[in-house]
N, CA, C and O of each residue as an XYZ file, in Angstrom:
216
protein
N      -3.630   -125.748     22.731
C      -2.352   -125.728     22.040
C      -1.628   -124.412     22.288
O      -0.409   -124.394     22.462
N      -2.383   -123.298     22.304
C      -1.746   -122.003     22.536
C      -1.186   -121.924     23.953
O      -0.119   -121.350     24.174
N      -1.908   -122.501     24.909
C      -1.401   -122.497     26.287
C      -0.166   -123.370     26.424
O       0.732   -123.086     27.217
N      -0.137   -124.433     25.640
C       0.982   -125.364     25.725
C       2.261   -124.757     25.156
O       3.339   -124.928     25.726
N       2.144   -124.058     24.047
C       3.316   -123.516     23.372
C       3.409   -121.994     23.434
O       4.264   -121.399     22.778
N       2.548   -121.368     24.207
C       2.571   -119.903     24.305
C       3.862   -119.377     24.899
O       4.381   -118.348     24.466
N       4.383   -120.094     25.904
C       5.636   -119.658     26.523
C       6.789   -119.718     25.531
O       7.718   -118.914     25.603
N       6.727   -120.671     24.604
C       7.785   -120.804     23.599
C       7.755   -119.627     22.628
O       8.804   -119.124     22.227
N       6.560   -119.189     22.253
C       6.430   -118.030     21.365
C       6.933   -116.774     22.068
O       7.656   -115.977     21.470
N       6.559   -116.594     23.320
C       7.019   -115.431     24.089
C       8.533   -115.457     24.239
O       9.188   -114.422     24.119
N       9.093   -116.636     24.501
C      10.538   -116.768     24.642
C      11.250   -116.444     23.335
O      12.285   -115.779     23.346
N      10.710   -116.905     22.209
C      11.329   -116.645     20.909
C      11.302   -115.152     20.577
O      12.287   -114.613     20.072
N      10.195   -114.488     20.855
C      10.102   -113.046     20.601
C      11.061   -112.284     21.510
O      11.725   -111.345     21.071
N      11.132   -112.687     22.770
C      12.052   -112.037     23.711
C      13.503   -112.201     23.261
O      14.275   -111.243     23.311
N      13.881   -113.395     22.825
C      15.259   -113.628     22.378
C      15.566   -112.853     21.103
O      16.686   -112.372     20.926
N      14.584   -112.727     20.213
C      14.782   -111.952     18.989
C      15.050   -110.488     19.317
O      15.959   -109.882     18.749
N      14.269   -109.916     20.227
C      14.476   -108.523     20.630
C      15.791   -108.352     21.382
O      16.502   -107.370     21.173
N      16.114   -109.291     22.246
C      17.354   -109.215     23.010
C      18.563   -109.281     22.091
O      19.533   -108.550     22.293
N      18.520   -110.145     21.088
C      19.627   -110.257     20.139
C      19.788   -108.968     19.336
O      20.908   -108.528     19.077
N      18.671   -108.368     18.947
C      18.744   -107.106     18.209
C      19.366   -106.005     19.044
O      20.203   -105.248     18.553
N      18.963   -105.908     20.305
C      19.551   -104.891     21.183
C      21.019   -105.172     21.449
O      21.824   -104.242     21.516
N      21.378   -106.433     21.602
C      22.775   -106.790     21.842
C      23.650   -106.449     20.643
O      24.765   -105.957     20.812
N      23.161   -106.703     19.443
C      23.934   -106.382     18.239
C      24.092   -104.865     18.085
O      25.155   -104.390     17.684
N      23.046   -104.109     18.401
C      23.156   -102.651     18.343
C      24.174   -102.146     19.349
O      24.937   -101.228     19.048
N      24.196   -102.731     20.539
C      25.136   -102.307     21.578
C      26.563   -102.633     21.177
O      27.463   -101.817     21.377
N      26.787   -103.828     20.608
C      28.132   -104.208     20.165
C      28.595   -103.303     19.037
O      29.758   -102.901     19.005
N      27.700   -102.976     18.112
C      28.064   -102.087     17.010
C      28.388   -100.685     17.524
O      29.304   -100.033     17.023
N      27.639   -100.227     18.518
C      27.892    -98.906     19.095
C      29.229    -98.881     19.815
O      29.956    -97.891     19.731
N      29.566    -99.951     20.520
C      30.827   -100.003     21.253
C      32.024   -100.163     20.317
O      33.123    -99.712     20.640
N      31.821   -100.799     19.161
C      32.949   -101.064     18.261
C      33.300    -99.851     17.406
O      34.418    -99.763     16.899
N      32.379    -98.927     17.238
C      32.689    -97.722     16.450
C      33.142    -96.636     17.409
O      32.329    -95.979     18.060
N      34.447    -96.460     17.485
C      34.990    -95.519     18.448
C      35.014    -94.088     17.921
O      35.086    -93.144     18.708
N      34.955    -93.915     16.611
C      34.982    -92.562     16.052
C      33.724    -92.322     15.220
O      33.057    -93.264     14.793
N      33.418    -91.065     15.001
C      32.244    -90.718     14.205
C      32.473    -91.117     12.752
O      33.553    -90.913     12.198
N      31.455    -91.678     12.160
C      31.546    -92.120     10.778
C      30.757    -91.167      9.888
O      29.648    -90.752     10.227
N      31.347    -90.830      8.746
C      30.698    -89.935      7.790
C      30.766    -90.565      6.409
O      31.550    -91.480      6.157
N      29.931    -90.057      5.532
C      29.954    -90.502      4.144
C      30.778    -89.521      3.320
O      30.574    -88.308      3.383
N      31.711    -90.067      2.548
C      32.521    -89.248      1.656
C      31.827    -89.216      0.300
O      31.925    -90.160     -0.484
N      31.127    -88.121      0.035
C      30.338    -88.038     -1.195
C      31.213    -87.854     -2.429
O      30.736    -88.049     -3.547
N      32.483    -87.484     -2.258
C      33.395    -87.342     -3.386
C      34.080    -88.653     -3.737
O      34.836    -88.721     -4.707
N      33.826    -89.675     -2.967
C      34.490    -90.956     -3.162
C      33.812    -91.740     -4.276
O      32.718    -91.400     -4.726
N      34.503    -92.814     -4.714
C      33.923    -93.707     -5.714
C      32.700    -94.412     -5.132
O      31.702    -94.604     -5.827
N      32.775    -94.794     -3.866
C      31.676    -95.475     -3.190
C      31.200    -94.598     -2.029
O      31.746    -94.698     -0.931
N      30.202    -93.745     -2.243
C      29.746    -92.856     -1.164
C      29.014    -93.585     -0.043
O      28.773    -92.998      1.012
N      28.652    -94.860     -0.251
C      27.971    -95.608      0.802
C      28.946    -96.106      1.862
O      28.533    -96.436      2.974
N      30.229    -96.164      1.532
C      31.220    -96.626      2.498
C      31.472    -95.530      3.525
O      31.732    -94.380      3.171
N      31.393    -95.897      4.801
C      31.588    -94.933      5.872
C      33.070    -94.780      6.166
O      33.801    -95.768      6.249
N      33.511    -93.535      6.325
C      34.895    -93.239      6.656
C      34.909    -92.369      7.898
O      33.878    -91.820      8.286
N      36.064    -92.240      8.523
C      36.195    -91.389      9.685
C      35.989    -89.936      9.291
O      36.480    -89.490      8.254
N      35.260    -89.199     10.124
C      34.980    -87.798      9.825
C      36.276    -86.977      9.842
O      36.374    -85.972      9.138
N      37.257    -87.386     10.626
C      38.514    -86.628     10.704
C      39.284    -86.704      9.392
O      40.085    -85.816      9.101
N      39.060    -87.745      8.592
C      39.753    -87.877      7.314
C      39.205    -86.895      6.281
O      39.905    -86.561      5.326
N      37.977    -86.431      6.449
C      37.366    -85.543      5.463
C      37.786    -84.091      5.649
O      37.656    -83.283      4.730
N      38.287    -83.758      6.832
C      38.622    -82.351      7.100
C      39.956    -81.974      6.508
O      40.388    -80.829      6.640
């Protein structure tokens, strides 16, 4: 059974890793400016542009 479906498990793991890397790459390409946390804000978890804090 493992020989029969082993390729499917390997394929699923490969696709999971590939999707994770692809999402990281898209997120990296979509953020064109450096993001910082504004600790004086109401919501410090929200990322804002670092140029706005200066």
